N, C-alpha and C positions, 0 to 999 in steps of 0.2 A: 378791673374790667368794668366798663359801663354795661348798662342793660342790654343795648342793642348788640354790642359785640358777643355778650354772653348768649344771646338768643341765637346768634349765627352759628356759634359753636354747637349749641344744642341741635339746631337743625342740621348741621353737617354730620354730627355723630349719628342722628337717626337715619340720615341717608346712607351713611356707611353700614350701619346695622342691617338695614333693609337689603342692601346690596350683598352683603355676606350671607344673609338668609337665603337670597335668590340663588347665589352661587352654589350654596350648600344643597338647595333643593334640586338644582340641575344635576349636581355630581351624584346625589342620591338616586335620582330619576335614572341616570345613566347605568349606575351599578345595578339597579333592579330591573333594567330593560329585559323584556322576555326575549327568548332566542329567537322568535320571529323577526324582531327589529334587525338583528344582524343578518338574517337570510335576505331581507328585503333589500340590503345594500347592493346585492348582485341580481337579486331576482327582479327588481324594479326596472332593469334594461337600460338604465342611464349610462351604466359603465360595464365593459365586458373586460374581464381580466383572465389572461392565459399564463400559464407556467408550464414550461416545457424544458427538456435538456436537449442540446445539440449534439450531434455527432458529424465530424468532418468527414466526407467521403471523396473529395476531390481537391486537388491543389494545382494551379498553374501560376508559374513565376512569369513576371513582366506584364506589359499592357495586353489586354485582351479586348475583343469586341464587345463582350457583355459588360465590361467596366467603362466603356467610353462615355457613358452618361455621367460618370462620378465627377464631383466639382473639383477634383484635384488629380494629379498624375498618379494613376494606379500602378502599383509594382508587383501586387500579388492578388490573385482571384481564388477563393475558396468556395466550395459548396457544402452547406450543412443541412442534414435531416433534423427535423424536430420530431421529438417523441414524448408523449405523455408520461408522466412519473406518478408513482404511489407514495403517499405520505402516511405514516402512523399517526392516528388520531390523538393518542395520548400525549405525544411530545413533539409532533410535527417533524420528526425525522424522516429523511427520505429512505424508503426501504425497497423501492422498485423504480429503476431508473430507464426502463426500456419497455413500457407498456404497449402503446398503439402509436402508429405514425399519424402526426396531426399537421405537417406542412414541411416547408423547407425554404431555404433561401441561398442566393448567390451574394457573397460578401466580397467587396473590393477594399484594399488596403493601401494607404499611402506609404511613402518612404519612412522607415524608422530612422529617428534621430534622438540621440541621448538627451533625456531631461525634457522631452516634448511629447504630447499626445500624439497617438497615431490616427490619422484621418481614417474614416471607415464610412462606406456607402453600401447599401444592401437592397436587394429586391427579392420579395418572396411572398409566400402566404402562410397563414396560421388559420386552421379551421375553415379552410376554403376562402378566406378573406384575404385579397391581395393588399400589399402595402409596400412602401418604399421608405427606407430609413437613411438618415444622413447624421453623422456625429463623429464621435472619437472614442478611442480606447486609451486607457491610462493604466501604468504598471502601478501596483500597490506596494506599499513598504513591507508588508507582511508576506513573507514567501515560504513555501512548503519547506520541510527539512530535507528534501531530495532535490538534486540539480536537474532532474530530467522533466520537471514541469515548471512553468512560469505562470504566476498569478497576475491577473489584471481584471479590469472591468470596463465594459463598453456602454455608452449611452447614445441611443438613437432617437431623434424626433421623426415622427412617422407622418407621412403624407401618401397620396396616391390611394387612400382608402375609398371604398364605395361611398356614393353620395349620402347615405344614411348617417355617416360618421363625421364627427367634427374635428377629430384628430386623436393623438395618442402618443405614447412613447414606449420604448423598450429599453430595459437595462439588464445587463448579464453579470453574472459572477462567474469568472472564467479561469480555467486551468489548461494551458496549452501545453501538449507535450513538446519537449525540446530534445528530439532524438535525430541523430545523424543516419542518413541512408535507410530511412524507414518509410513505408507507404503513409499516405494522408490519414489512414484510418487507424494508425498506431496508437496504442493506450499504454499508459503507465499502471501497472497492476496497484489496485487499492484506491486509485484516484478517478473521479468523474471527469472524463474529457468529452467536450471541451467545456461546455457552459450549463449554468441553470439560468434560463432566460424567463424573464417576467415582462409581459406586454400588456399595458393598459389602454383600452380603446374607448373613446367617449362618443356616444350618439348625439346627434343634433337634438336640442330641446324640442319637445313637442307640447304645444299648449295645454296646460292642465296636468302635464306629467313632468317628472324630474325636477320640480321646482318647490 
C-alpha cells in the first residue's frame, strides 16, 4: 500500500468514526429528550391527531342519494357516530370506549368481491372539522376466534378540509359484526364494534412555524 492510498484509508476511517460519534450523540439526545419535547409534537399545531371509536347507527342497502358523489357504484350506505375513548396511561390499554360524542360520518361502500379491496367513500366531521375521505377497506388475515365478527382495516385519503389544512388521512382497525336479522347497532359481546379510527390532519405551513 503506497503512502497516498494509506492516507486515503486513514481519512475515510476518521470520517466514519466522526459519523458514528454524531449518530451516537443524536441517539443519546433523543433518549434524554425532556418530556416537553414530546408534548410539542402536538402542541406546536402543525398536526392534529384524533383517535375515536365508531358506532354504526344506520344501514341502507343499495344506491342512495347521499352516496351519489362516490367515485364508484355504491351498494351500501352506513352512518357511524364517533366517540372519544379513555386509555390507561401505564400500558395504553383502552378502558373506556364511549366517553363523549366527537363527530360522525356517512360511509359508502362498493361491491364486495373475493380477494379485492372494498371501495369506500365517506363524508363527516370530527371535532367540528368537516372532511371527505376516499379509499378502500381490506380484510386482514388474522380473524377473531368467533364467527360473528369480521376483522378488516380501512384507509382514507382526506380532502374537503377547511382552508387552514393541507390534507390528512384516516385509518381504522375494524371488527364488523356479522349477524343475521339484527339492527345496524347490534354488537357482539366482548368486542368493540365497529372501529378504532385514527385521523391525522396537517395544517398548512406558516412562515416561521412548523419548519
